[in-house]
C-alpha positions as CSV (number, residue, x, y, z in Angstrom):
1,M,0.0,0.0,-0.2
2,A,1.2,3.6,-0.8
3,S,2.0,5.7,2.0
4,P,-0.3,8.5,2.5
5,R,2.1,11.3,1.6
6,K,2.8,9.6,-1.9
7,V,-1.0,9.3,-2.4
8,T,-1.2,13.3,-1.4
9,G,1.7,14.0,-3.7
10,I,0.1,12.1,-6.8
11,M,-3.1,13.7,-6.1
12,A,-1.6,17.2,-5.9
13,A,0.5,16.5,-8.9
14,L,-2.5,15.5,-11.0
15,I,-4.8,18.4,-9.6
16,V,-2.1,21.0,-10.8
17,V,-1.6,19.4,-14.1
18,I,-5.4,19.4,-14.7
19,I,-6.2,23.3,-13.2
20,S,-3.0,24.1,-15.4
21,I,-4.2,22.8,-18.6
22,L,-7.6,24.5,-18.2
23,L,-6.2,27.7,-17.5
24,F,-4.0,27.4,-20.5
25,Y,-7.0,26.5,-22.7
26,L,-9.2,29.1,-21.2
27,S,-6.7,32.0,-21.6
28,Y,-6.0,30.9,-25.2
29,I,-9.8,31.0,-26.1
30,D,-10.6,34.2,-24.1
31,I,-7.8,36.5,-25.1
32,G,-8.4,37.7,-28.7
33,N,-4.9,38.9,-29.1
34,K,-2.7,35.6,-29.4
35,E,0.3,37.4,-28.5
36,E,-1.1,38.4,-25.4
37,A,-2.4,35.4,-24.9
38,F,1.0,33.4,-25.3
39,V,2.4,36.0,-22.9
40,V,-0.2,35.0,-20.3
41,I,-0.2,31.4,-21.1
42,G,3.7,31.6,-20.3
43,L,3.4,33.5,-17.1
44,I,1.0,31.2,-15.9
45,S,3.5,28.4,-16.7
46,V,5.8,30.0,-14.8
47,L,3.5,30.4,-11.9
48,F,3.1,26.9,-12.1
49,A,6.6,26.0,-12.0
50,L,6.8,27.9,-9.0
51,I,3.8,25.8,-7.5
52,S,5.5,22.6,-8.6
53,Y,8.5,23.8,-6.9
54,L,6.8,24.1,-3.7
55,M,5.1,20.2,-4.3
56,H,8.5,19.3,-2.7
57,A,6.5,19.4,0.6
58,F,4.1,16.8,-0.7
59,I,5.9,14.7,-2.8
60,S,8.6,12.3,-1.8
61,Q,10.2,11.7,-5.5
62,V,12.6,14.7,-6.2
63,K,12.9,14.0,-10.0
64,V,9.0,14.0,-10.5
65,V,9.2,17.5,-8.8
66,T,12.0,18.5,-10.8
67,A,10.7,17.3,-14.2
68,F,7.3,19.2,-13.2
69,V,9.2,22.4,-12.5
70,W,11.4,22.3,-15.7
71,V,8.7,21.5,-17.9
72,Y,6.7,24.2,-16.9
73,Y,9.4,26.7,-16.8
74,A,10.4,25.7,-20.4
75,F,7.0,26.0,-21.3
76,G,6.3,29.1,-19.9
77,V,9.6,30.9,-21.5
78,A,8.8,29.1,-24.7
79,S,5.3,30.6,-24.8
80,M,6.7,34.0,-24.1
81,V,9.2,34.1,-26.5
82,Y,6.9,32.7,-29.2
83,G,4.6,35.5,-28.2
84,T,6.5,38.2,-28.3
85,A,9.3,37.3,-30.9
86,I,7.7,35.0,-33.5
87,I,3.8,36.1,-33.7
88,K,4.4,39.9,-33.3
89,F,8.1,41.0,-33.1
90,D,8.3,43.7,-30.2
91,V,11.7,44.2,-29.0
92,L,10.7,45.9,-25.8
93,Y,8.8,42.7,-24.5
94,L,11.4,40.3,-26.1
95,I,13.9,42.4,-23.8
96,L,11.8,42.0,-20.8
97,V,11.6,38.5,-21.4
98,L,15.1,37.8,-21.6
99,L,15.6,39.8,-18.6
100,F,13.3,37.7,-16.7
101,V,15.2,34.4,-18.0
102,L,18.6,36.0,-16.8
103,V,17.3,36.6,-13.5
104,S,15.4,33.7,-13.2
105,I,18.5,31.5,-14.2
106,A,20.6,33.7,-11.6
107,F,18.3,32.5,-8.9
108,I,18.2,28.8,-9.8
109,Y,21.8,28.8,-10.0
110,W,21.9,30.4,-6.5
111,R,19.5,27.7,-5.3
112,L,21.2,24.8,-6.7
113,S,24.6,26.1,-5.3
114,T,23.0,26.2,-1.6
115,M,21.6,22.9,-2.1
116,I,24.8,21.4,-3.4
117,S,26.9,23.0,-0.5
118,D,24.3,21.8,2.2
119,P,24.4,18.1,2.7
120,T,21.1,18.3,4.9
121,S,19.3,19.3,2.1
122,K,19.4,16.1,-0.1
């Protein structure tokens, strides 16, 4: 029998996936301008990457949570770049997206370096 923490983690992961897919779909349909729709979907996806990161408290499988975080983050950045650079080339928004990526990679690097240096965090 699965532990309660594992069952809770699986249920939380399924709920996050279902909610995110519904939000992506509704955002795409509801927003008339497709450039804005992809930027909003990208921001929502990055928010779900953060939520997935917080799921470490519920899910004991670190690889599953890490996969959720990276997939949502990559999808969010790709959606924002697609909306700002490919659909309608807007230099200002593209620079803002690239600055967001730069800052978030700096925070990711900082977090990973503190996790590696602290043996109790594993």
